[in-house]
KEBA-770716 format. One record per residue (C-alpha): residue in three letters; z, y, x. Coordinates in pm, 1 decimal, padded with zeros to 6 digits. Example, Ala and Ser with C-alpha at 12.3 -4.5 7.8 and 13.67 -1.06 7.14 Angstrom:
2
<pafi code="ala" w="00780.0" v="-00450.0" u="01230.0"/>
<pafi code="ser" w="00714.0" v="-00106.0" u="01367.0"/>
This chain:
366
<pafi code="unk" w="04699.0" v="01879.2" u="-04173.8"/>
<pafi code="unk" w="04920.2" v="01655.7" u="-03962.7"/>
<pafi code="unk" w="05247.3" v="01561.3" u="-04129.2"/>
<pafi code="unk" w="05577.7" v="01531.6" u="-03952.0"/>
<pafi code="unk" w="05539.6" v="01151.3" u="-03926.1"/>
<pafi code="unk" w="05198.4" v="01187.3" u="-03757.1"/>
<pafi code="unk" w="05342.1" v="01433.4" u="-03506.0"/>
<pafi code="unk" w="05624.7" v="01194.8" u="-03432.8"/>
<pafi code="unk" w="05380.0" v="00906.5" u="-03370.4"/>
<pafi code="unk" w="05168.1" v="01126.5" u="-03140.6"/>
<pafi code="unk" w="05479.0" v="01229.0" u="-02951.9"/>
<pafi code="unk" w="05578.0" v="00863.1" u="-02911.6"/>
<pafi code="unk" w="05232.5" v="00769.6" u="-02785.8"/>
<pafi code="unk" w="05233.7" v="01061.8" u="-02545.1"/>
<pafi code="unk" w="05574.5" v="00956.2" u="-02414.5"/>
<pafi code="unk" w="05458.4" v="00595.0" u="-02376.7"/>
<pafi code="unk" w="05145.0" v="00702.9" u="-02190.8"/>
<pafi code="unk" w="05352.7" v="00910.4" u="-01950.8"/>
<pafi code="unk" w="05593.8" v="00622.3" u="-01898.7"/>
<pafi code="unk" w="05303.5" v="00382.6" u="-01842.8"/>
<pafi code="unk" w="05143.8" v="00616.8" u="-01591.3"/>
<pafi code="unk" w="05476.5" v="00666.6" u="-01414.0"/>
<pafi code="unk" w="05546.8" v="00292.8" u="-01398.7"/>
<pafi code="unk" w="05196.1" v="00221.9" u="-01261.4"/>
<pafi code="unk" w="05241.3" v="00496.5" u="-01003.3"/>
<pafi code="unk" w="05579.0" v="00360.6" u="-00896.0"/>
<pafi code="unk" w="05444.2" v="00003.8" u="-00887.7"/>
<pafi code="unk" w="05151.4" v="00082.3" u="-00658.8"/>
<pafi code="unk" w="05363.2" v="00315.4" u="-00443.1"/>
<pafi code="unk" w="05631.4" v="00051.8" u="-00394.5"/>
<pafi code="unk" w="05369.3" v="-00216.2" u="-00341.1"/>
<pafi code="unk" w="05201.4" v="-00011.3" u="-00069.0"/>
<pafi code="unk" w="05540.3" v="00052.3" u="00090.7"/>
<pafi code="unk" w="05655.7" v="-00307.6" u="00071.7"/>
<pafi code="unk" w="05335.7" v="-00470.5" u="00197.9"/>
<pafi code="unk" w="05257.5" v="-00224.4" u="00475.2"/>
<pafi code="unk" w="05253.7" v="-00391.3" u="00818.5"/>
<pafi code="unk" w="05575.3" v="-00393.0" u="01015.8"/>
<pafi code="unk" w="05589.3" v="-00154.9" u="01314.5"/>
<pafi code="unk" w="05457.6" v="-00307.1" u="01636.2"/>
<pafi code="unk" w="05627.9" v="-00237.0" u="01968.7"/>
<pafi code="unk" w="05478.5" v="-00277.4" u="02315.9"/>
<pafi code="unk" w="05597.5" v="-00360.5" u="02666.3"/>
<pafi code="unk" w="05395.9" v="-00459.6" u="02973.4"/>
<pafi code="unk" w="05399.3" v="-00566.9" u="03338.1"/>
<pafi code="unk" w="05134.1" v="-00518.8" u="03607.2"/>
<pafi code="unk" w="05039.4" v="-00740.7" u="03900.3"/>
<pafi code="unk" w="05113.5" v="-00608.9" u="04249.1"/>
<pafi code="unk" w="04903.3" v="-00810.1" u="04497.4"/>
<pafi code="unk" w="05060.0" v="-00914.7" u="04828.7"/>
<pafi code="unk" w="04997.1" v="-00701.2" u="05136.9"/>
<pafi code="unk" w="04790.2" v="-00981.1" u="05290.0"/>
<pafi code="unk" w="04519.8" v="-00908.3" u="05030.5"/>
<pafi code="unk" w="04476.9" v="-00541.4" u="05128.8"/>
<pafi code="unk" w="04128.9" v="-00441.7" u="05236.8"/>
<pafi code="unk" w="04047.9" v="-00111.2" u="05408.3"/>
<pafi code="unk" w="03697.9" v="00033.7" u="05433.4"/>
<pafi code="unk" w="03657.7" v="-00111.7" u="05781.9"/>
<pafi code="unk" w="03790.5" v="-00450.2" u="05663.7"/>
<pafi code="unk" w="03539.5" v="-00454.9" u="05380.1"/>
<pafi code="unk" w="03250.5" v="-00363.3" u="05607.7"/>
<pafi code="unk" w="03352.7" v="-00637.0" u="05850.5"/>
<pafi code="unk" w="03361.7" v="-00893.4" u="05568.2"/>
<pafi code="unk" w="03020.0" v="-00810.3" u="05422.9"/>
<pafi code="unk" w="02860.5" v="-00770.2" u="05767.1"/>
<pafi code="unk" w="02954.6" v="-01128.4" u="05848.5"/>
<pafi code="unk" w="02781.8" v="-01270.2" u="05541.0"/>
<pafi code="unk" w="02434.6" v="-01397.9" u="05630.8"/>
<pafi code="unk" w="02290.1" v="-01338.5" u="05283.4"/>
<pafi code="unk" w="02332.3" v="-00959.4" u="05319.3"/>
<pafi code="unk" w="02077.7" v="-00761.5" u="05518.8"/>
<pafi code="unk" w="02157.1" v="-00430.0" u="05690.4"/>
<pafi code="unk" w="02042.4" v="-00225.9" u="05389.4"/>
<pafi code="unk" w="02274.8" v="-00415.6" u="05154.5"/>
<pafi code="unk" w="02570.5" v="-00369.3" u="05390.1"/>
<pafi code="unk" w="02502.0" v="00004.1" u="05425.8"/>
<pafi code="unk" w="02464.4" v="00046.8" u="05050.0"/>
<pafi code="unk" w="02794.6" v="-00127.2" u="04971.5"/>
<pafi code="unk" w="02977.3" v="00062.5" u="05245.8"/>
<pafi code="unk" w="02844.9" v="00396.1" u="05120.8"/>
<pafi code="unk" w="02927.3" v="00307.1" u="04760.3"/>
<pafi code="unk" w="03283.2" v="00223.6" u="04861.2"/>
<pafi code="unk" w="03344.7" v="00543.2" u="05061.1"/>
<pafi code="unk" w="03217.6" v="00765.5" u="04777.1"/>
<pafi code="unk" w="03378.3" v="00570.4" u="04491.4"/>
<pafi code="unk" w="03724.8" v="00724.5" u="04494.5"/>
<pafi code="unk" w="03892.2" v="00403.2" u="04615.9"/>
<pafi code="unk" w="04159.0" v="00431.7" u="04884.1"/>
<pafi code="unk" w="04221.1" v="00229.9" u="05197.7"/>
<pafi code="unk" w="04478.4" v="-00005.8" u="05040.9"/>
<pafi code="unk" w="04305.0" v="-00178.7" u="04750.0"/>
<pafi code="unk" w="04310.2" v="-00558.4" u="04721.2"/>
<pafi code="unk" w="04062.7" v="-00845.6" u="04730.5"/>
<pafi code="unk" w="04164.1" v="-01207.9" u="04661.7"/>
<pafi code="unk" w="04208.0" v="-01442.6" u="04960.2"/>
<pafi code="unk" w="03881.0" v="-01620.9" u="04877.7"/>
<pafi code="unk" w="03684.6" v="-01299.1" u="04941.4"/>
<pafi code="unk" w="03853.2" v="-01235.8" u="05277.6"/>
<pafi code="unk" w="03679.3" v="-01546.1" u="05409.5"/>
<pafi code="unk" w="03338.0" v="-01549.3" u="05579.0"/>
<pafi code="unk" w="03146.2" v="-01660.7" u="05388.9"/>
<pafi code="unk" w="03344.5" v="-01593.0" u="05069.2"/>
<pafi code="unk" w="03482.3" v="-01896.8" u="04887.0"/>
<pafi code="unk" w="03334.3" v="-01868.6" u="04539.9"/>
<pafi code="unk" w="03360.3" v="-02225.1" u="04411.8"/>
<pafi code="unk" w="03548.9" v="-02322.9" u="04096.8"/>
<pafi code="unk" w="03875.4" v="-02436.3" u="04257.2"/>
<pafi code="unk" w="03917.6" v="-02102.6" u="04438.7"/>
<pafi code="unk" w="03865.0" v="-01916.4" u="04111.9"/>
<pafi code="unk" w="04136.9" v="-02126.4" u="03946.6"/>
<pafi code="unk" w="04371.5" v="-02047.1" u="04237.2"/>
<pafi code="unk" w="04294.6" v="-01677.0" u="04200.9"/>
<pafi code="unk" w="04358.0" v="-01689.5" u="03824.1"/>
<pafi code="unk" w="04697.9" v="-01851.3" u="03884.4"/>
<pafi code="unk" w="04776.5" v="-01594.8" u="04154.3"/>
<pafi code="unk" w="04710.2" v="-01289.5" u="03935.1"/>
<pafi code="unk" w="04858.8" v="-01426.7" u="03611.5"/>
<pafi code="unk" w="05175.9" v="-01626.7" u="03673.9"/>
<pafi code="unk" w="05388.7" v="-01374.0" u="03871.0"/>
<pafi code="unk" w="05325.8" v="-01110.7" u="03602.8"/>
<pafi code="unk" w="05429.3" v="-01348.4" u="03325.6"/>
<pafi code="unk" w="05752.2" v="-01422.3" u="03510.6"/>
<pafi code="unk" w="05820.6" v="-01049.9" u="03549.8"/>
<pafi code="unk" w="05749.5" v="-00969.0" u="03183.9"/>
<pafi code="unk" w="05967.5" v="-01253.1" u="03054.5"/>
<pafi code="unk" w="06247.2" v="-01141.8" u="03284.4"/>
<pafi code="unk" w="06228.8" v="-00778.0" u="03174.6"/>
<pafi code="unk" w="06213.2" v="-00859.5" u="02802.3"/>
<pafi code="unk" w="06467.6" v="-01146.2" u="02814.6"/>
<pafi code="unk" w="06220.4" v="-01379.7" u="02644.2"/>
<pafi code="unk" w="06147.0" v="-01748.9" u="02692.1"/>
<pafi code="unk" w="05792.8" v="-01893.3" u="02687.3"/>
<pafi code="unk" w="05905.3" v="-02071.1" u="02369.4"/>
<pafi code="unk" w="05949.5" v="-01730.9" u="02202.6"/>
<pafi code="unk" w="05575.1" v="-01658.4" u="02220.7"/>
<pafi code="unk" w="05388.8" v="-01705.1" u="01890.8"/>
<pafi code="unk" w="05044.6" v="-01567.8" u="01985.1"/>
<pafi code="unk" w="04868.5" v="-01584.7" u="02323.7"/>
<pafi code="unk" w="04547.7" v="-01395.4" u="02401.8"/>
<pafi code="unk" w="04376.9" v="-01410.0" u="02742.6"/>
<pafi code="unk" w="04077.6" v="-01193.8" u="02830.1"/>
<pafi code="unk" w="03877.1" v="-01250.0" u="03147.7"/>
<pafi code="unk" w="03518.3" v="-01136.2" u="03132.5"/>
<pafi code="unk" w="03345.0" v="-01328.5" u="03410.4"/>
<pafi code="unk" w="03542.4" v="-01651.4" u="03449.2"/>
<pafi code="unk" w="03556.2" v="-01892.1" u="03156.7"/>
<pafi code="unk" w="03670.7" v="-02236.8" u="03278.2"/>
<pafi code="unk" w="03738.8" v="-02552.6" u="03081.7"/>
<pafi code="unk" w="04024.7" v="-02607.8" u="03006.6"/>
<pafi code="unk" w="04050.1" v="-02240.2" u="02919.7"/>
<pafi code="unk" w="04273.6" v="-01984.1" u="03087.5"/>
<pafi code="unk" w="04484.9" v="-01992.1" u="02770.2"/>
<pafi code="unk" w="04536.4" v="-02364.5" u="02820.4"/>
<pafi code="unk" w="04624.0" v="-02300.0" u="03184.6"/>
<pafi code="unk" w="04905.3" v="-02064.5" u="03075.3"/>
<pafi code="unk" w="05027.7" v="-02290.3" u="02792.6"/>
<pafi code="unk" w="05042.6" v="-02585.5" u="03032.6"/>
<pafi code="unk" w="05216.9" v="-02391.1" u="03309.9"/>
<pafi code="unk" w="05492.2" v="-02257.5" u="03082.2"/>
<pafi code="unk" w="05519.8" v="-02556.1" u="02843.6"/>
<pafi code="unk" w="05470.1" v="-02336.8" u="02538.0"/>
<pafi code="unk" w="05517.4" v="-02454.7" u="02181.1"/>
<pafi code="unk" w="05263.1" v="-02681.1" u="02014.3"/>
<pafi code="unk" w="05206.0" v="-02423.8" u="01737.8"/>
<pafi code="unk" w="05135.5" v="-02121.7" u="01961.4"/>
<pafi code="unk" w="04815.6" v="-01950.9" u="01843.9"/>
<pafi code="unk" w="04589.4" v="-01909.5" u="02147.7"/>
<pafi code="unk" w="04266.0" v="-01712.2" u="02187.7"/>
<pafi code="unk" w="04042.8" v="-01687.4" u="02495.1"/>
<pafi code="unk" w="03810.9" v="-01382.7" u="02523.1"/>
<pafi code="unk" w="03525.0" v="-01365.0" u="02774.4"/>
<pafi code="unk" w="03215.6" v="-01156.5" u="02847.4"/>
<pafi code="unk" w="03364.1" v="-00832.9" u="02707.9"/>
<pafi code="unk" w="03398.3" v="-00635.0" u="03029.8"/>
<pafi code="unk" w="03628.5" v="-00337.4" u="03077.2"/>
<pafi code="unk" w="03691.0" v="-00301.7" u="02702.5"/>
<pafi code="unk" w="03838.1" v="-00652.0" u="02672.8"/>
<pafi code="unk" w="04196.6" v="-00531.7" u="02719.2"/>
<pafi code="unk" w="04172.8" v="-00295.8" u="02422.1"/>
<pafi code="unk" w="03993.1" v="-00563.7" u="02219.4"/>
<pafi code="unk" w="04275.7" v="-00807.4" u="02294.9"/>
<pafi code="unk" w="04532.1" v="-00551.7" u="02177.2"/>
<pafi code="unk" w="04336.6" v="-00492.2" u="01855.6"/>
<pafi code="unk" w="04316.0" v="-00868.0" u="01790.8"/>
<pafi code="unk" w="04690.6" v="-00907.5" u="01847.8"/>
<pafi code="unk" w="04769.6" v="-00622.5" u="01607.4"/>
<pafi code="unk" w="04556.0" v="-00777.6" u="01335.9"/>
<pafi code="unk" w="04718.1" v="-01117.9" u="01384.9"/>
<pafi code="unk" w="05065.6" v="-00965.1" u="01369.4"/>
<pafi code="unk" w="04983.4" v="-00816.2" u="01028.1"/>
<pafi code="unk" w="04987.6" v="-01168.4" u="00886.5"/>
<pafi code="unk" w="05281.8" v="-01298.8" u="01092.6"/>
<pafi code="unk" w="05618.9" v="-01132.0" u="01052.0"/>
<pafi code="unk" w="05892.5" v="-01151.7" u="01315.3"/>
<pafi code="unk" w="05647.9" v="-01264.6" u="01585.2"/>
<pafi code="unk" w="05577.6" v="-01208.5" u="01954.2"/>
<pafi code="unk" w="05225.4" v="-01179.3" u="02092.0"/>
<pafi code="unk" w="05120.5" v="-01167.1" u="02457.2"/>
<pafi code="unk" w="04786.1" v="-01030.5" u="02574.1"/>
<pafi code="unk" w="04677.4" v="-01109.2" u="02930.5"/>
<pafi code="unk" w="04408.7" v="-00883.9" u="03079.2"/>
<pafi code="unk" w="04258.1" v="-00979.8" u="03413.0"/>
<pafi code="unk" w="03944.8" v="-01051.8" u="03612.3"/>
<pafi code="unk" w="03870.5" v="-01327.0" u="03864.6"/>
<pafi code="unk" w="03662.8" v="-01160.8" u="04135.6"/>
<pafi code="unk" w="03565.7" v="-01469.4" u="04333.9"/>
<pafi code="unk" w="03360.8" v="-01599.6" u="04040.2"/>
<pafi code="unk" w="03164.6" v="-01274.0" u="04013.1"/>
<pafi code="unk" w="03080.9" v="-01206.9" u="04378.6"/>
<pafi code="unk" w="02712.9" v="-01122.1" u="04419.4"/>
<pafi code="unk" w="02542.9" v="-01240.0" u="04743.2"/>
<pafi code="unk" w="02199.1" v="-01085.4" u="04680.6"/>
<pafi code="unk" w="02017.7" v="-00759.2" u="04762.2"/>
<pafi code="unk" w="01963.0" v="-00575.2" u="04431.8"/>
<pafi code="unk" w="02151.2" v="-00247.8" u="04453.5"/>
<pafi code="unk" w="02235.0" v="-00233.8" u="04082.3"/>
<pafi code="unk" w="02427.2" v="-00560.0" u="04123.4"/>
<pafi code="unk" w="02606.8" v="-00473.1" u="04449.0"/>
<pafi code="unk" w="02836.0" v="-00216.5" u="04279.7"/>
<pafi code="unk" w="03067.5" v="-00491.5" u="04159.0"/>
<pafi code="unk" w="03132.5" v="-00609.7" u="04517.2"/>
<pafi code="unk" w="03213.2" v="-00257.1" u="04632.9"/>
<pafi code="unk" w="03453.3" v="-00118.2" u="04372.7"/>
<pafi code="unk" w="03606.2" v="-00400.9" u="04164.7"/>
<pafi code="unk" w="03947.3" v="-00511.4" u="04285.8"/>
<pafi code="unk" w="04237.3" v="-00741.2" u="04195.4"/>
<pafi code="unk" w="04442.9" v="-00656.6" u="03889.5"/>
<pafi code="unk" w="04624.9" v="-00819.7" u="03599.7"/>
<pafi code="unk" w="04847.1" v="-00702.2" u="03316.0"/>
<pafi code="unk" w="05059.6" v="-00888.1" u="03061.9"/>
<pafi code="unk" w="05125.1" v="-00696.6" u="02741.1"/>
<pafi code="unk" w="05392.7" v="-00795.2" u="02489.2"/>
<pafi code="unk" w="05336.5" v="-00682.3" u="02130.5"/>
<pafi code="unk" w="05604.1" v="-00766.1" u="01877.5"/>
<pafi code="unk" w="05693.2" v="-00679.5" u="01520.0"/>
<pafi code="unk" w="06050.8" v="-00804.7" u="01552.7"/>
<pafi code="unk" w="06288.8" v="-00539.1" u="01420.5"/>
<pafi code="unk" w="06527.6" v="-00566.5" u="01714.6"/>
<pafi code="unk" w="06246.3" v="-00467.1" u="01952.5"/>
<pafi code="unk" w="06272.0" v="-00108.0" u="01828.9"/>
<pafi code="unk" w="06578.0" v="-00044.3" u="02047.3"/>
<pafi code="unk" w="06454.5" v="-00194.5" u="02372.9"/>
<pafi code="unk" w="06073.2" v="-00158.3" u="02379.1"/>
<pafi code="unk" w="05912.6" v="00126.6" u="02571.9"/>
<pafi code="unk" w="05634.5" v="00199.4" u="02323.3"/>
<pafi code="unk" w="05546.7" v="00185.4" u="01955.9"/>
<pafi code="unk" w="05182.8" v="00121.1" u="01863.9"/>
<pafi code="unk" w="05062.1" v="00386.0" u="01620.0"/>
<pafi code="unk" w="04701.3" v="00289.4" u="01562.7"/>
<pafi code="unk" w="04404.9" v="00099.0" u="01701.8"/>
<pafi code="unk" w="04031.8" v="00138.9" u="01659.5"/>
<pafi code="unk" w="03740.4" v="-00078.3" u="01760.6"/>
<pafi code="unk" w="03373.2" v="00021.2" u="01741.2"/>
<pafi code="unk" w="03088.1" v="-00225.6" u="01785.7"/>
<pafi code="unk" w="02806.0" v="-00095.9" u="02008.0"/>
<pafi code="unk" w="02602.4" v="-00410.3" u="02075.8"/>
<pafi code="unk" w="02347.1" v="-00310.5" u="01811.3"/>
<pafi code="unk" w="02231.4" v="-00030.8" u="02046.3"/>
<pafi code="unk" w="02004.9" v="-00162.7" u="02324.5"/>
<pafi code="unk" w="02126.9" v="00105.5" u="02566.3"/>
<pafi code="unk" w="02486.6" v="-00013.6" u="02528.2"/>
<pafi code="unk" w="02389.5" v="-00382.7" u="02512.2"/>
<pafi code="unk" w="02204.7" v="-00377.6" u="02846.1"/>
<pafi code="unk" w="02434.1" v="-00121.9" u="03019.2"/>
<pafi code="unk" w="02631.2" v="-00397.6" u="03195.6"/>
<pafi code="unk" w="02427.9" v="-00716.2" u="03192.5"/>
<pafi code="unk" w="02482.5" v="-01043.4" u="03377.7"/>
<pafi code="unk" w="02154.4" v="-01194.8" u="03494.6"/>
<pafi code="unk" w="01977.9" v="-01361.4" u="03785.8"/>
<pafi code="unk" w="01787.2" v="-01156.1" u="04039.1"/>
<pafi code="unk" w="01439.1" v="-01240.3" u="04165.9"/>
<pafi code="unk" w="01592.1" v="-01492.9" u="04407.9"/>
<pafi code="unk" w="01796.8" v="-01668.7" u="04141.7"/>
<pafi code="unk" w="02130.7" v="-01516.7" u="04247.0"/>
<pafi code="unk" w="02360.0" v="-01436.4" u="03954.8"/>
<pafi code="unk" w="02511.5" v="-01087.4" u="03930.1"/>
<pafi code="unk" w="02604.6" v="-00806.4" u="03691.9"/>
<pafi code="unk" w="02358.6" v="-00519.7" u="03662.8"/>
<pafi code="unk" w="02512.8" v="-00177.8" u="03592.9"/>
<pafi code="unk" w="02274.7" v="00079.6" u="03447.1"/>
<pafi code="unk" w="02308.0" v="00456.0" u="03407.7"/>
<pafi code="unk" w="02319.7" v="00410.2" u="03029.4"/>
<pafi code="unk" w="02672.6" v="00272.4" u="03075.6"/>
<pafi code="unk" w="02824.2" v="00619.8" u="03116.5"/>
<pafi code="unk" w="02644.1" v="00753.4" u="02810.4"/>
<pafi code="unk" w="02747.6" v="00456.9" u="02594.1"/>
<pafi code="unk" w="03111.4" v="00489.2" u="02703.4"/>
<pafi code="unk" w="03110.9" v="00865.9" u="02652.1"/>
<pafi code="unk" w="02972.9" v="00843.5" u="02298.8"/>
<pafi code="unk" w="03231.9" v="00582.8" u="02203.0"/>
<pafi code="unk" w="03518.7" v="00781.6" u="02355.9"/>
<pafi code="unk" w="03418.6" v="01099.6" u="02175.1"/>
<pafi code="unk" w="03410.7" v="00930.4" u="01835.2"/>
<pafi code="unk" w="03735.9" v="00741.0" u="01901.4"/>
<pafi code="unk" w="03926.3" v="01049.9" u="02014.1"/>
<pafi code="unk" w="03819.4" v="01234.8" u="01701.8"/>
<pafi code="unk" w="03915.5" v="00951.0" u="01464.1"/>
<pafi code="unk" w="04240.8" v="00849.1" u="01634.9"/>
<pafi code="unk" w="04345.6" v="01210.7" u="01683.4"/>
<pafi code="unk" w="04308.8" v="01280.7" u="01311.2"/>
<pafi code="unk" w="04517.7" v="00970.1" u="01232.9"/>
<pafi code="unk" w="04798.3" v="01030.4" u="01482.0"/>
<pafi code="unk" w="04849.5" v="01406.5" u="01504.5"/>
<pafi code="unk" w="05055.4" v="01569.5" u="01226.7"/>
<pafi code="unk" w="04877.5" v="01814.7" u="00998.1"/>
<pafi code="unk" w="05002.7" v="02122.6" u="01182.6"/>
<pafi code="unk" w="04873.9" v="01981.8" u="01510.3"/>
<pafi code="unk" w="04536.3" v="01905.7" u="01354.1"/>
<pafi code="unk" w="04506.5" v="02264.0" u="01237.9"/>
<pafi code="unk" w="04626.4" v="02420.3" u="01563.7"/>
<pafi code="unk" w="04450.4" v="02199.0" u="01814.5"/>
<pafi code="unk" w="04082.0" v="02249.3" u="01862.2"/>
<pafi code="unk" w="04118.0" v="01994.8" u="02142.4"/>
<pafi code="unk" w="03990.3" v="01704.9" u="01935.5"/>
<pafi code="unk" w="03668.2" v="01876.5" u="01838.2"/>
<pafi code="unk" w="03623.2" v="02006.8" u="02191.5"/>
<pafi code="unk" w="03665.0" v="01657.6" u="02333.1"/>
<pafi code="unk" w="03422.8" v="01527.5" u="02071.8"/>
<pafi code="unk" w="03166.7" v="01782.0" u="02192.8"/>
<pafi code="unk" w="03183.7" v="01718.5" u="02561.5"/>
<pafi code="unk" w="03490.3" v="01533.1" u="02694.1"/>
<pafi code="unk" w="03585.2" v="01847.6" u="02883.7"/>
<pafi code="unk" w="03891.6" v="01710.5" u="03057.9"/>
<pafi code="unk" w="04088.5" v="01896.8" u="03321.9"/>
<pafi code="unk" w="04243.5" v="01753.0" u="03638.2"/>
<pafi code="unk" w="04569.8" v="01664.6" u="03464.9"/>
<pafi code="unk" w="04390.2" v="01464.3" u="03195.3"/>
<pafi code="unk" w="04218.3" v="01239.3" u="03447.9"/>
<pafi code="unk" w="04492.5" v="01231.0" u="03711.8"/>
<pafi code="unk" w="04631.6" v="00889.0" u="03613.4"/>
<pafi code="unk" w="04285.4" v="00731.6" u="03608.8"/>
<pafi code="unk" w="04182.0" v="00880.5" u="03943.8"/>
<pafi code="unk" w="04509.4" v="00795.1" u="04116.4"/>
<pafi code="unk" w="04500.1" v="00439.1" u="03984.6"/>
<pafi code="unk" w="04141.3" v="00403.6" u="04102.9"/>
<pafi code="unk" w="04241.5" v="00537.7" u="04444.6"/>
<pafi code="unk" w="04540.1" v="00305.7" u="04481.3"/>
<pafi code="unk" w="04416.9" v="-00015.4" u="04318.8"/>
<pafi code="unk" w="04040.4" v="00017.9" u="04264.0"/>
<pafi code="unk" w="03850.7" v="-00069.3" u="03948.2"/>
<pafi code="unk" w="04052.8" v="-00343.8" u="03780.0"/>
<pafi code="unk" w="03834.6" v="-00364.5" u="03471.2"/>
<pafi code="unk" w="04025.6" v="-00450.0" u="03152.5"/>
<pafi code="unk" w="04376.0" v="-00413.2" u="03300.5"/>
<pafi code="unk" w="04325.6" v="-00063.2" u="03447.6"/>
<pafi code="unk" w="04482.6" v="00117.7" u="03150.9"/>
<pafi code="unk" w="04817.5" v="-00054.3" u="03209.1"/>
<pafi code="unk" w="04823.8" v="00063.0" u="03572.5"/>
<pafi code="unk" w="04742.9" v="00414.9" u="03451.9"/>
<pafi code="unk" w="05027.6" v="00395.6" u="03201.9"/>
<pafi code="unk" w="05262.2" v="00275.9" u="03477.4"/>
<pafi code="unk" w="05150.4" v="00570.6" u="03691.4"/>
<pafi code="unk" w="05232.0" v="00818.2" u="03413.2"/>
<pafi code="unk" w="05573.1" v="00656.4" u="03368.3"/>
<pafi code="unk" w="05637.3" v="00691.9" u="03741.0"/>
<pafi code="unk" w="05541.1" v="01058.4" u="03731.3"/>
<pafi code="unk" w="05779.6" v="01126.5" u="03443.6"/>
<pafi code="unk" w="06062.9" v="00944.1" u="03616.8"/>
<pafi code="unk" w="05988.0" v="01112.7" u="03948.0"/>
<pafi code="unk" w="05943.5" v="00784.4" u="04133.2"/>
<pafi code="unk" w="05594.1" v="00868.3" u="04255.0"/>
<pafi code="unk" w="05482.7" v="01119.3" u="04514.3"/>
<pafi code="unk" w="05292.5" v="01422.1" u="04394.4"/>
<pafi code="unk" w="04918.7" v="01348.9" u="04346.1"/>
<pafi code="unk" w="04691.9" v="01429.2" u="04635.6"/>
<pafi code="unk" w="04461.5" v="01729.1" u="04632.4"/>
């Protein structure tokens, strides 16, 4: 039988075990709380091209009809693609592509890059009351134009940024490059407290103009238009009061292992040696599969428990992306007004939704 002394020792050990468990629990809880990343806040500005760059359907047809490398079939195909694409009559092409023939040499592409990037930087710095010297991280994504010095260097040189600014230049990543740039910035900010990061999303159209006859490569000429967005992401505490958005989560999925996704948008030479981007039907399927999985994962992370239980929306979206007119309104209206702007399109869509909430935009057509 246990004596009183044995019971006392067991009681002491039990108490110590409980205290040890409690201290370990508190330690790991406090550690997780203390080392969790600081909140990241977001602001942005979008490029509004000058009126001189506007191109109507008739303007576009006139431009491509005057280019000797295009035959009648190519002209008709591009014109038909444009009229059925959802683009409106006031989208924008860079000055180099208003010329006959288009000016697609390197110097014109540099001029276009400066045209779409610098005014937006000035606007963003003005709105956020920041100096170029306040920028700690700079990320530029441009899929088709990768000069040397890089576009990052072009920006650093223009604005005389600090010698220790961390710069990254992303290329070849297509329409997803804007989201990839945001994800990279968020990961970098996890290791750098009290920092400002700028992500520049743009495309330089003059470097990607296709002068050949293959229909799968002519889509880019017809629907891609000028666009650029500068996104500020910061984990500075004071940004909480003045920033428009707080970033809740980000998710990136690699799809290059799948041949259908890998070859869905593929830059290659045609049979005549002309370089262009081939768009295949697999592109829609690859994008749809990624969106379904992302909406399911991000929805489960962001929505509170009661919303997860009440909303069958996530699972429904995962099954078929059954979106109504309101869900796609911002995307369709942005496409109509500005065209396909590749990686910067989401910022224009966000600006559209802001305008709708503030009542500064006319009611959507249709």
